[in-house]
Biopython code that builds the backbone (N, CA, C, O; Angstrom):
import numpy as np
from Bio.PDB.StructureBuilder import StructureBuilder

atoms = [
    (1, "MET", "N", (-88.445, -20.762, -55.890)),
    (1, "MET", "CA", (-87.632, -22.028, -56.037)),
    (1, "MET", "C", (-88.479, -23.136, -55.297)),
    (1, "MET", "O", (-88.643, -24.266, -55.759)),
    (2, "LYS", "N", (-88.977, -22.712, -54.152)),
    (2, "LYS", "CA", (-89.766, -23.668, -53.312)),
    (2, "LYS", "C", (-90.928, -24.248, -53.971)),
    (2, "LYS", "O", (-91.122, -25.462, -53.907)),
    (3, "GLN", "N", (-91.764, -23.423, -54.639)),
    (3, "GLN", "CA", (-92.901, -23.806, -55.223)),
    (3, "GLN", "C", (-92.686, -24.831, -56.382)),
    (3, "GLN", "O", (-93.343, -25.862, -56.526)),
    (4, "GLU", "N", (-91.570, -24.359, -57.269)),
    (4, "GLU", "CA", (-91.253, -25.246, -58.412)),
    (4, "GLU", "C", (-90.714, -26.577, -57.921)),
    (4, "GLU", "O", (-90.889, -27.562, -58.638)),
    (5, "ILE", "N", (-90.091, -26.694, -56.795)),
    (5, "ILE", "CA", (-89.573, -28.091, -56.421)),
    (5, "ILE", "C", (-90.800, -28.771, -55.749)),
    (5, "ILE", "O", (-90.940, -29.988, -55.870)),
    (6, "LEU", "N", (-91.716, -28.011, -55.029)),
    (6, "LEU", "CA", (-92.910, -28.734, -54.598)),
    (6, "LEU", "C", (-93.699, -29.363, -55.748)),
    (6, "LEU", "O", (-94.044, -30.543, -55.681)),
    (7, "ILE", "N", (-93.975, -28.631, -56.751)),
    (7, "ILE", "CA", (-94.779, -29.168, -57.936)),
    (7, "ILE", "C", (-94.054, -30.280, -58.614)),
    (7, "ILE", "O", (-94.701, -31.205, -59.105)),
    (8, "ALA", "N", (-92.695, -30.249, -58.676)),
    (8, "ALA", "CA", (-92.028, -31.358, -59.400)),
    (8, "ALA", "C", (-92.084, -32.637, -58.422)),
    (8, "ALA", "O", (-92.283, -33.752, -58.904)),
    (9, "LEU", "N", (-91.916, -32.465, -57.135)),
    (9, "LEU", "CA", (-92.026, -33.549, -56.196)),
    (9, "LEU", "C", (-93.366, -34.254, -56.146)),
    (9, "LEU", "O", (-93.474, -35.478, -56.085)),
    (10, "LEU", "N", (-94.472, -33.328, -56.178)),
    (10, "LEU", "CA", (-95.771, -33.909, -56.137)),
    (10, "LEU", "C", (-96.158, -34.764, -57.394)),
    (10, "LEU", "O", (-97.132, -35.515, -57.344)),
    (11, "LYS", "N", (-95.452, -34.654, -58.427)),
    (11, "LYS", "CA", (-95.641, -35.389, -59.660)),
    (11, "LYS", "C", (-95.050, -36.848, -59.610)),
    (11, "LYS", "O", (-95.377, -37.685, -60.451)),
    (12, "ARG", "N", (-94.219, -37.104, -58.651)),
    (12, "ARG", "CA", (-93.611, -38.370, -58.245)),
    (12, "ARG", "C", (-94.689, -39.390, -57.745)),
    (12, "ARG", "O", (-95.570, -39.007, -56.976)),
    (13, "PRO", "N", (-94.627, -40.603, -58.151)),
    (13, "PRO", "CA", (-95.420, -41.602, -57.570)),
    (13, "PRO", "C", (-95.242, -41.704, -56.067)),
    (13, "PRO", "O", (-94.105, -41.844, -55.617)),
    (14, "GLY", "N", (-96.297, -41.641, -55.262)),
    (14, "GLY", "CA", (-96.259, -41.890, -53.919)),
    (14, "GLY", "C", (-96.001, -40.643, -53.003)),
    (14, "GLY", "O", (-95.808, -40.681, -51.788)),
    (15, "LEU", "N", (-96.031, -39.529, -53.806)),
    (15, "LEU", "CA", (-95.738, -38.384, -52.991)),
    (15, "LEU", "C", (-96.916, -37.369, -53.024)),
    (15, "LEU", "O", (-96.897, -36.333, -52.360)),
    (16, "SER", "N", (-97.907, -37.718, -53.808)),
    (16, "SER", "CA", (-99.096, -36.812, -53.833)),
    (16, "SER", "C", (-99.770, -37.068, -52.524)),
    (16, "SER", "O", (-99.702, -38.152, -51.944)),
    (17, "GLY", "N", (-100.476, -35.941, -52.046)),
    (17, "GLY", "CA", (-101.140, -36.100, -50.785)),
    (17, "GLY", "C", (-100.303, -35.815, -49.535)),
    (17, "GLY", "O", (-100.774, -35.903, -48.401)),
    (18, "HIS", "N", (-98.933, -35.440, -49.820)),
    (18, "HIS", "CA", (-97.985, -35.212, -48.741)),
    (18, "HIS", "C", (-97.499, -33.684, -48.888)),
    (18, "HIS", "O", (-96.403, -33.296, -48.483)),
    (19, "GLU", "N", (-98.444, -32.878, -49.512)),
    (19, "GLU", "CA", (-98.022, -31.484, -49.738)),
    (19, "GLU", "C", (-97.424, -30.737, -48.559)),
    (19, "GLU", "O", (-96.359, -30.131, -48.671)),
    (20, "GLU", "N", (-98.134, -30.786, -47.402)),
    (20, "GLU", "CA", (-97.750, -29.908, -46.214)),
    (20, "GLU", "C", (-96.288, -30.480, -45.659)),
    (20, "GLU", "O", (-95.322, -29.787, -45.344)),
    (21, "PHE", "N", (-96.381, -31.863, -45.627)),
    (21, "PHE", "CA", (-94.986, -32.309, -45.211)),
    (21, "PHE", "C", (-93.899, -32.198, -46.211)),
    (21, "PHE", "O", (-92.756, -32.016, -45.792)),
    (22, "LEU", "N", (-94.121, -32.285, -47.486)),
    (22, "LEU", "CA", (-93.004, -31.914, -48.497)),
    (22, "LEU", "C", (-92.544, -30.468, -48.327)),
    (22, "LEU", "O", (-91.349, -30.172, -48.329)),
    (23, "SER", "N", (-93.556, -29.547, -48.175)),
    (23, "SER", "CA", (-93.299, -28.215, -48.008)),
    (23, "SER", "C", (-92.298, -27.786, -46.748)),
    (23, "SER", "O", (-91.507, -26.843, -46.777)),
    (24, "THR", "N", (-92.491, -28.597, -45.759)),
    (24, "THR", "CA", (-91.651, -28.404, -44.542)),
    (24, "THR", "C", (-90.291, -29.012, -44.817)),
    (24, "THR", "O", (-89.270, -28.457, -44.412)),
    (25, "ILE", "N", (-90.265, -30.121, -45.485)),
    (25, "ILE", "CA", (-88.990, -30.716, -45.853)),
    (25, "ILE", "C", (-88.229, -29.880, -46.894)),
    (25, "ILE", "O", (-87.000, -29.816, -46.868)),
    (26, "ILE", "N", (-88.975, -29.239, -47.814)),
    (26, "ILE", "CA", (-88.201, -28.387, -48.711)),
    (26, "ILE", "C", (-87.616, -27.221, -47.977)),
    (26, "ILE", "O", (-86.478, -26.837, -48.248)),
    (27, "ASP", "N", (-88.417, -26.587, -46.968)),
    (27, "ASP", "CA", (-87.770, -25.491, -46.207)),
    (27, "ASP", "C", (-86.622, -25.943, -45.443)),
    (27, "ASP", "O", (-85.680, -25.164, -45.302)),
    (28, "ASP", "N", (-86.582, -27.074, -44.943)),
    (28, "ASP", "CA", (-85.521, -27.696, -44.196)),
    (28, "ASP", "C", (-84.357, -27.933, -45.132)),
    (28, "ASP", "O", (-83.207, -27.714, -44.752)),
    (29, "SER", "N", (-84.626, -28.368, -46.330)),
    (29, "SER", "CA", (-83.547, -28.645, -47.335)),
    (29, "SER", "C", (-82.870, -27.342, -47.854)),
    (29, "SER", "O", (-81.665, -27.310, -48.103)),
    (30, "ILE", "N", (-83.671, -26.298, -48.004)),
    (30, "ILE", "CA", (-83.206, -25.125, -48.464)),
    (30, "ILE", "C", (-82.272, -24.463, -47.314)),
    (30, "ILE", "O", (-81.167, -23.994, -47.590)),
    (31, "SER", "N", (-82.746, -24.464, -46.150)),
    (31, "SER", "CA", (-81.823, -23.964, -45.066)),
    (31, "SER", "C", (-80.580, -24.853, -44.815)),
    (31, "SER", "O", (-79.538, -24.316, -44.440)),
    (32, "GLU", "N", (-80.645, -26.129, -44.996)),
    (32, "GLU", "CA", (-79.446, -26.997, -44.959)),
    (32, "GLU", "C", (-78.501, -26.626, -46.155)),
    (32, "GLU", "O", (-77.276, -26.648, -46.037)),
    (33, "MET", "N", (-79.126, -26.297, -47.273)),
    (33, "MET", "CA", (-78.202, -26.032, -48.494)),
    (33, "MET", "C", (-77.575, -24.661, -48.250)),
    (33, "MET", "O", (-76.391, -24.475, -48.530)),
    (34, "LYS", "N", (-78.363, -23.668, -47.718)),
    (34, "LYS", "CA", (-77.690, -22.395, -47.389)),
    (34, "LYS", "C", (-76.607, -22.569, -46.414)),
    (34, "LYS", "O", (-75.561, -21.945, -46.589)),
    (35, "SER", "N", (-76.742, -23.336, -45.423)),
    (35, "SER", "CA", (-75.727, -23.548, -44.470)),
    (35, "SER", "C", (-74.471, -24.099, -45.012)),
    (35, "SER", "O", (-73.362, -23.664, -44.702)),
    (36, "PHE", "N", (-74.693, -25.125, -45.877)),
    (36, "PHE", "CA", (-73.608, -25.782, -46.644)),
    (36, "PHE", "C", (-72.799, -24.941, -47.508)),
    (36, "PHE", "O", (-71.596, -25.148, -47.670)),
    (37, "LEU", "N", (-73.457, -23.968, -48.081)),
    (37, "LEU", "CA", (-72.998, -23.065, -49.146)),
    (37, "LEU", "C", (-72.483, -21.770, -48.528)),
    (37, "LEU", "O", (-71.922, -20.925, -49.226)),
    (38, "ASN", "N", (-72.670, -21.619, -47.245)),
    (38, "ASN", "CA", (-72.422, -20.396, -46.462)),
    (38, "ASN", "C", (-73.066, -19.128, -46.994)),
    (38, "ASN", "O", (-72.452, -18.086, -47.220)),
    (39, "TYR", "N", (-74.384, -19.326, -47.175)),
    (39, "TYR", "CA", (-75.300, -18.268, -47.550)),
    (39, "TYR", "C", (-76.048, -17.707, -46.325)),
    (39, "TYR", "O", (-76.333, -18.483, -45.412)),
    (40, "ASP", "N", (-76.373, -16.444, -46.253)),
    (40, "ASP", "CA", (-77.206, -15.960, -45.087)),
    (40, "ASP", "C", (-78.650, -16.408, -45.349)),
    (40, "ASP", "O", (-79.087, -16.718, -46.457)),
    (41, "ASP", "N", (-79.350, -16.405, -44.181)),
    (41, "ASP", "CA", (-80.857, -16.870, -44.313)),
    (41, "ASP", "C", (-81.594, -15.972, -45.248)),
    (41, "ASP", "O", (-82.442, -16.481, -45.981)),
    (42, "GLU", "N", (-81.360, -14.676, -45.302)),
    (42, "GLU", "CA", (-82.087, -13.758, -46.150)),
    (42, "GLU", "C", (-81.759, -13.971, -47.639)),
    (42, "GLU", "O", (-82.588, -13.672, -48.498)),
    (43, "GLU", "N", (-80.549, -14.491, -47.951)),
    (43, "GLU", "CA", (-80.185, -14.594, -49.317)),
    (43, "GLU", "C", (-80.953, -15.766, -50.108)),
    (43, "GLU", "O", (-81.259, -16.811, -49.534)),
    (44, "GLU", "N", (-81.218, -15.547, -51.337)),
    (44, "GLU", "CA", (-81.784, -16.584, -52.270)),
    (44, "GLU", "C", (-80.739, -17.513, -52.729)),
    (44, "GLU", "O", (-79.634, -17.024, -52.968)),
    (45, "LEU", "N", (-80.904, -18.699, -52.878)),
    (45, "LEU", "CA", (-80.079, -19.607, -53.533)),
    (45, "LEU", "C", (-80.097, -19.537, -55.021)),
    (45, "LEU", "O", (-81.196, -19.335, -55.536)),
    (46, "PRO", "N", (-78.960, -19.684, -55.867)),
    (46, "PRO", "CA", (-79.019, -19.579, -57.229)),
    (46, "PRO", "C", (-79.985, -20.725, -57.809)),
    (46, "PRO", "O", (-80.136, -21.796, -57.222)),
    (47, "SER", "N", (-80.572, -20.428, -58.914)),
    (47, "SER", "CA", (-81.525, -21.491, -59.465)),
    (47, "SER", "C", (-80.807, -22.762, -59.905)),
    (47, "SER", "O", (-81.407, -23.818, -60.106)),
    (48, "GLY", "N", (-79.520, -22.610, -60.041)),
    (48, "GLY", "CA", (-78.761, -24.003, -60.308)),
    (48, "GLY", "C", (-78.821, -24.939, -59.139)),
    (48, "GLY", "O", (-78.577, -26.141, -59.245)),
    (49, "CYS", "N", (-79.130, -24.389, -58.099)),
    (49, "CYS", "CA", (-79.094, -25.218, -56.738)),
    (49, "CYS", "C", (-80.418, -26.100, -56.610)),
    (49, "CYS", "O", (-80.501, -27.010, -55.786)),
    (50, "ALA", "N", (-81.422, -25.768, -57.468)),
    (50, "ALA", "CA", (-82.715, -26.330, -57.314)),
    (50, "ALA", "C", (-82.690, -27.884, -57.414)),
    (50, "ALA", "O", (-83.280, -28.543, -56.558)),
    (51, "PRO", "N", (-82.017, -28.494, -58.447)),
    (51, "PRO", "CA", (-81.977, -29.922, -58.413)),
    (51, "PRO", "C", (-81.265, -30.618, -57.125)),
    (51, "PRO", "O", (-81.590, -31.739, -56.734)),
    (52, "ALA", "N", (-80.358, -29.904, -56.574)),
    (52, "ALA", "CA", (-79.671, -30.417, -55.385)),
    (52, "ALA", "C", (-80.644, -30.290, -54.207)),
    (52, "ALA", "O", (-80.701, -31.203, -53.383)),
    (53, "VAL", "N", (-81.454, -29.138, -54.085)),
    (53, "VAL", "CA", (-82.508, -29.043, -52.959)),
    (53, "VAL", "C", (-83.525, -30.139, -53.149)),
    (53, "VAL", "O", (-83.963, -30.763, -52.182)),
    (54, "LYS", "N", (-83.903, -30.377, -54.381)),
    (54, "LYS", "CA", (-84.951, -31.356, -54.674)),
    (54, "LYS", "C", (-84.419, -32.795, -54.277)),
    (54, "LYS", "O", (-85.154, -33.551, -53.642)),
    (55, "GLU", "N", (-83.220, -33.150, -54.629)),
    (55, "GLU", "CA", (-82.592, -34.386, -54.309)),
    (55, "GLU", "C", (-82.541, -34.454, -52.728)),
    (55, "GLU", "O", (-82.876, -35.478, -52.132)),
    (56, "LEU", "N", (-82.138, -33.403, -52.130)),
    (56, "LEU", "CA", (-82.023, -33.473, -50.663)),
    (56, "LEU", "C", (-83.385, -33.613, -49.996)),
    (56, "LEU", "O", (-83.529, -34.232, -48.942)),
    (57, "ALA", "N", (-84.354, -33.029, -50.634)),
    (57, "ALA", "CA", (-85.794, -33.165, -50.009)),
    (57, "ALA", "C", (-86.233, -34.545, -50.127)),
    (57, "ALA", "O", (-86.836, -35.103, -49.211)),
    (58, "LEU", "N", (-85.934, -35.144, -51.288)),
    (58, "LEU", "CA", (-86.257, -36.557, -51.488)),
    (58, "LEU", "C", (-85.626, -37.528, -50.393)),
    (58, "LEU", "O", (-86.215, -38.480, -49.883)),
    (59, "ILE", "N", (-84.388, -37.138, -50.136)),
    (59, "ILE", "CA", (-83.595, -38.014, -49.168)),
    (59, "ILE", "C", (-84.221, -37.887, -47.900)),
    (59, "ILE", "O", (-84.438, -38.894, -47.227)),
    (60, "HIS", "N", (-84.567, -36.627, -47.461)),
    (60, "HIS", "CA", (-85.196, -36.406, -46.225)),
    (60, "HIS", "C", (-86.496, -37.112, -46.051)),
    (60, "HIS", "O", (-86.743, -37.688, -44.991)),
    (61, "PHE", "N", (-87.399, -37.093, -47.116)),
    (61, "PHE", "CA", (-88.677, -37.683, -47.213)),
    (61, "PHE", "C", (-88.419, -39.255, -46.999)),
    (61, "PHE", "O", (-89.109, -39.873, -46.190)),
    (62, "ASN", "N", (-87.454, -39.859, -47.711)),
    (62, "ASN", "CA", (-87.226, -41.240, -47.558)),
    (62, "ASN", "C", (-86.750, -41.778, -46.204)),
    (62, "ASN", "O", (-87.092, -42.869, -45.750)),
    (63, "LEU", "N", (-85.929, -40.912, -45.607)),
    (63, "LEU", "CA", (-85.409, -41.166, -44.334)),
    (63, "LEU", "C", (-86.329, -40.881, -43.038)),
    (63, "LEU", "O", (-85.983, -41.173, -41.893)),
    (64, "ASP", "N", (-87.459, -40.315, -43.359)),
    (64, "ASP", "CA", (-88.474, -39.887, -42.372)),
    (64, "ASP", "C", (-88.863, -41.147, -41.566)),
    (64, "ASP", "O", (-89.419, -42.077, -42.151)),
    (65, "GLY", "N", (-88.589, -41.213, -40.243)),
    (65, "GLY", "CA", (-88.907, -42.296, -39.365)),
    (65, "GLY", "C", (-87.614, -43.209, -39.036)),
    (65, "GLY", "O", (-87.604, -44.143, -38.234)),
    (66, "ALA", "N", (-86.587, -42.780, -39.768)),
    (66, "ALA", "CA", (-85.447, -43.518, -39.539)),
    (66, "ALA", "C", (-84.341, -42.744, -38.833)),
    (66, "ALA", "O", (-83.205, -43.213, -38.767)),
    (67, "GLU", "N", (-84.639, -41.644, -38.341)),
    (67, "GLU", "CA", (-83.708, -40.766, -37.689)),
    (67, "GLU", "C", (-82.994, -41.397, -36.572)),
    (67, "GLU", "O", (-83.550, -42.053, -35.691)),
    (68, "GLY", "N", (-81.683, -41.155, -36.657)),
    (68, "GLY", "CA", (-80.786, -41.838, -35.532)),
    (68, "GLY", "C", (-80.186, -43.170, -35.873)),
    (68, "GLY", "O", (-79.220, -43.668, -35.294)),
    (69, "LEU", "N", (-80.886, -43.723, -36.919)),
    (69, "LEU", "CA", (-80.400, -45.047, -37.237)),
    (69, "LEU", "C", (-79.191, -44.948, -38.206)),
    (69, "LEU", "O", (-79.162, -44.066, -39.064)),
    (70, "GLN", "N", (-78.187, -45.862, -38.065)),
    (70, "GLN", "CA", (-77.011, -45.906, -39.010)),
    (70, "GLN", "C", (-77.326, -47.093, -39.900)),
    (70, "GLN", "O", (-77.126, -47.047, -41.113)),
    (71, "SER", "N", (-77.812, -48.135, -39.295)),
    (71, "SER", "CA", (-78.077, -49.295, -40.201)),
    (71, "SER", "C", (-79.043, -50.275, -39.445)),
    (71, "SER", "O", (-79.218, -50.125, -38.236)),
    (72, "GLU", "N", (-79.638, -51.222, -40.103)),
    (72, "GLU", "CA", (-80.560, -52.198, -39.507)),
    (72, "GLU", "C", (-80.447, -53.421, -40.369)),
    (72, "GLU", "O", (-80.221, -53.386, -41.578)),
    (73, "SER", "N", (-80.629, -54.544, -39.625)),
    (73, "SER", "CA", (-80.642, -55.870, -40.336)),
    (73, "SER", "C", (-82.068, -56.455, -40.094)),
    (73, "SER", "O", (-82.778, -56.202, -39.121)),
    (74, "GLN", "N", (-82.369, -57.273, -41.133)),
    (74, "GLN", "CA", (-83.507, -58.077, -40.987)),
    (74, "GLN", "C", (-83.326, -59.431, -40.827)),
    (74, "GLN", "O", (-82.276, -59.924, -41.239)),
    (75, "SER", "N", (-84.202, -60.157, -40.277)),
    (75, "SER", "CA", (-83.883, -61.618, -39.936)),
    (75, "SER", "C", (-83.844, -62.447, -41.199)),
    (75, "SER", "O", (-83.434, -63.606, -41.143)),
    (76, "SER", "N", (-84.260, -61.896, -42.363)),
    (76, "SER", "CA", (-84.274, -62.636, -43.713)),
    (76, "SER", "C", (-82.926, -62.495, -44.252)),
    (76, "SER", "O", (-82.647, -63.057, -45.311)),
    (77, "GLY", "N", (-82.057, -61.792, -43.618)),
    (77, "GLY", "CA", (-80.598, -61.699, -44.237)),
    (77, "GLY", "C", (-80.360, -60.359, -44.922)),
    (77, "GLY", "O", (-79.230, -60.101, -45.335)),
    (78, "GLY", "N", (-81.367, -59.486, -45.067)),
    (78, "GLY", "CA", (-81.158, -58.292, -45.709)),
    (78, "GLY", "C", (-80.728, -57.195, -44.709)),
    (78, "GLY", "O", (-81.035, -57.287, -43.521)),
    (79, "SER", "N", (-80.042, -56.199, -45.177)),
    (79, "SER", "CA", (-79.732, -55.015, -44.284)),
    (79, "SER", "C", (-79.984, -53.795, -45.003)),
    (79, "SER", "O", (-80.096, -53.801, -46.229)),
    (80, "THR", "N", (-80.088, -52.653, -44.248)),
    (80, "THR", "CA", (-80.187, -51.314, -44.738)),
    (80, "THR", "C", (-79.165, -50.430, -43.966)),
    (80, "THR", "O", (-79.060, -50.477, -42.741)),
    (81, "THR", "N", (-78.412, -49.614, -44.775)),
    (81, "THR", "CA", (-77.519, -48.682, -44.268)),
    (81, "THR", "C", (-77.986, -47.239, -44.657)),
    (81, "THR", "O", (-78.229, -46.937, -45.826)),
    (82, "TYR", "N", (-78.098, -46.362, -43.602)),
    (82, "TYR", "CA", (-78.484, -45.004, -43.915)),
    (82, "TYR", "C", (-77.289, -44.088, -43.851)),
    (82, "TYR", "O", (-76.320, -44.250, -43.109)),
    (83, "MET", "N", (-77.476, -43.051, -44.762)),
    (83, "MET", "CA", (-76.459, -42.119, -44.767)),
    (83, "MET", "C", (-76.638, -40.909, -43.898)),
    (83, "MET", "O", (-77.799, -40.573, -43.663)),
    (84, "ASP", "N", (-75.666, -40.215, -43.393)),
    (84, "ASP", "CA", (-75.985, -39.028, -42.516)),
    (84, "ASP", "C", (-75.185, -37.852, -43.112)),
    (84, "ASP", "O", (-75.182, -36.788, -42.493)),
    (85, "ALA", "N", (-74.519, -37.967, -44.251)),
    (85, "ALA", "CA", (-73.803, -36.844, -44.879)),
    (85, "ALA", "C", (-74.497, -36.388, -46.220)),
    (85, "ALA", "O", (-75.371, -37.076, -46.746)),
    (86, "LEU", "N", (-74.106, -35.313, -46.690)),
    (86, "LEU", "CA", (-74.724, -34.801, -48.022)),
    (86, "LEU", "C", (-74.076, -35.793, -49.080)),
    (86, "LEU", "O", (-72.862, -35.986, -49.011)),
    (87, "PRO", "N", (-74.778, -36.386, -49.987)),
    (87, "PRO", "CA", (-74.321, -37.234, -51.008)),
    (87, "PRO", "C", (-73.440, -36.566, -51.982)),
    (87, "PRO", "O", (-73.604, -35.386, -52.292)),
    (88, "ASP", "N", (-72.507, -37.307, -52.467)),
    (88, "ASP", "CA", (-71.433, -36.675, -53.406)),
    (88, "ASP", "C", (-72.077, -36.101, -54.605)),
    (88, "ASP", "O", (-71.620, -35.085, -55.129)),
    (89, "ARG", "N", (-73.214, -36.766, -55.102)),
    (89, "ARG", "CA", (-73.840, -36.131, -56.291)),
    (89, "ARG", "C", (-74.466, -34.846, -56.088)),
    (89, "ARG", "O", (-74.478, -33.972, -56.954)),
    (90, "VAL", "N", (-75.025, -34.723, -54.859)),
    (90, "VAL", "CA", (-75.577, -33.305, -54.550)),
    (90, "VAL", "C", (-74.425, -32.294, -54.291)),
    (90, "VAL", "O", (-74.583, -31.127, -54.650)),
    (91, "LYS", "N", (-73.242, -32.696, -53.666)),
    (91, "LYS", "CA", (-72.190, -31.871, -53.556)),
    (91, "LYS", "C", (-71.464, -31.410, -54.871)),
    (91, "LYS", "O", (-70.914, -30.311, -54.947)),
    (92, "ARG", "N", (-71.493, -32.298, -55.881)),
    (92, "ARG", "CA", (-71.010, -31.931, -57.308)),
    (92, "ARG", "C", (-71.984, -30.816, -57.818)),
    (92, "ARG", "O", (-71.493, -29.875, -58.441)),
    (93, "ILE", "N", (-73.171, -30.853, -57.620)),
    (93, "ILE", "CA", (-74.128, -29.949, -58.348)),
    (93, "ILE", "C", (-73.774, -28.493, -57.694)),
    (93, "ILE", "O", (-73.571, -27.514, -58.413)),
    (94, "VAL", "N", (-73.724, -28.442, -56.392)),
    (94, "VAL", "CA", (-73.623, -27.180, -55.766)),
    (94, "VAL", "C", (-72.244, -26.691, -55.363)),
    (94, "VAL", "O", (-72.091, -25.663, -54.703)),
    (95, "ARG", "N", (-71.215, -27.482, -55.793)),
    (95, "ARG", "CA", (-69.781, -27.056, -55.344)),
    (95, "ARG", "C", (-69.399, -25.692, -56.033)),
    (95, "ARG", "O", (-68.571, -24.978, -55.468)),
    (96, "LYS", "N", (-69.877, -25.354, -57.050)),
    (96, "LYS", "CA", (-69.496, -24.000, -57.776)),
    (96, "LYS", "C", (-70.142, -22.753, -57.077)),
    (96, "LYS", "O", (-69.683, -21.620, -57.225)),
    (97, "TYR", "N", (-71.230, -23.039, -56.312)),
    (97, "TYR", "CA", (-71.912, -21.986, -55.689)),
    (97, "TYR", "C", (-71.444, -21.799, -54.142)),
    (97, "TYR", "O", (-71.902, -20.895, -53.443)),
    (98, "ARG", "N", (-70.625, -22.604, -53.742)),
    (98, "ARG", "CA", (-70.045, -22.568, -52.302)),
    (98, "ARG", "C", (-69.186, -21.402, -52.105)),
    (98, "ARG", "O", (-68.277, -21.144, -52.893)),
    (99, "ARG", "N", (-69.464, -20.641, -51.006)),
    (99, "ARG", "CA", (-68.556, -19.484, -50.601)),
    (99, "ARG", "C", (-67.768, -19.899, -49.613)),
    (99, "ARG", "O", (-68.117, -20.872, -48.945)),
    (100, "LEU", "N", (-66.623, -19.263, -49.362)),
    (100, "LEU", "CA", (-65.770, -19.503, -48.222)),
    (100, "LEU", "C", (-66.409, -18.922, -47.009)),
    (100, "LEU", "O", (-67.046, -17.871, -47.081)),
    (101, "PRO", "N", (-66.258, -19.565, -45.921)),
    (101, "PRO", "CA", (-66.841, -19.226, -44.584)),
    (101, "PRO", "C", (-66.178, -17.873, -44.162)),
    (101, "PRO", "O", (-64.976, -17.641, -44.290)),
    (102, "ARG", "N", (-67.062, -17.045, -43.665)),
    (102, "ARG", "CA", (-66.597, -15.713, -43.039)),
    (102, "ARG", "C", (-66.138, -15.986, -41.648)),
    (102, "ARG", "O", (-66.777, -16.686, -40.862)),
    (103, "CYS", "N", (-65.007, -15.406, -41.377)),
    (103, "CYS", "CA", (-64.389, -15.547, -39.915)),
    (103, "CYS", "C", (-64.964, -14.358, -39.052)),
    (103, "CYS", "O", (-64.637, -14.239, -37.871)),
]
sb = StructureBuilder()
sb.init_structure("model")
sb.init_model(0)
sb.init_chain("A")
sb.init_seg("    ")
for serial, (resi, resn, name, xyz) in enumerate(atoms, 1):
    if name == "N":
        sb.init_residue(resn, " ", resi, " ")
    sb.init_atom(name, np.array(xyz, "f"), 0.0, 1.0, " ", f" {name:<3s}", serial, name[0])
structure = sb.get_structure()
């Protein structure tokens, strides 16, 4: 899964030349997705989760350098708000793969 996601992301404009960084982000995204879905670290994610992992990796790439910020305002009147939760569109993709937490 990781290699296919990396190849797909490297085809996007502005992402070529960031292979090592993207690889790390994909690993983090896979770990985050396993945690959200209640999978063990050793388990493979279903292939249907690949689009969600790719989306999550793109979000992490775009937020790099803005860790800890909730929002910022520019003097020209613009503002940027950053999210800190898993987007709804990603949750919709993976909802059917989520397991109940073990007690």
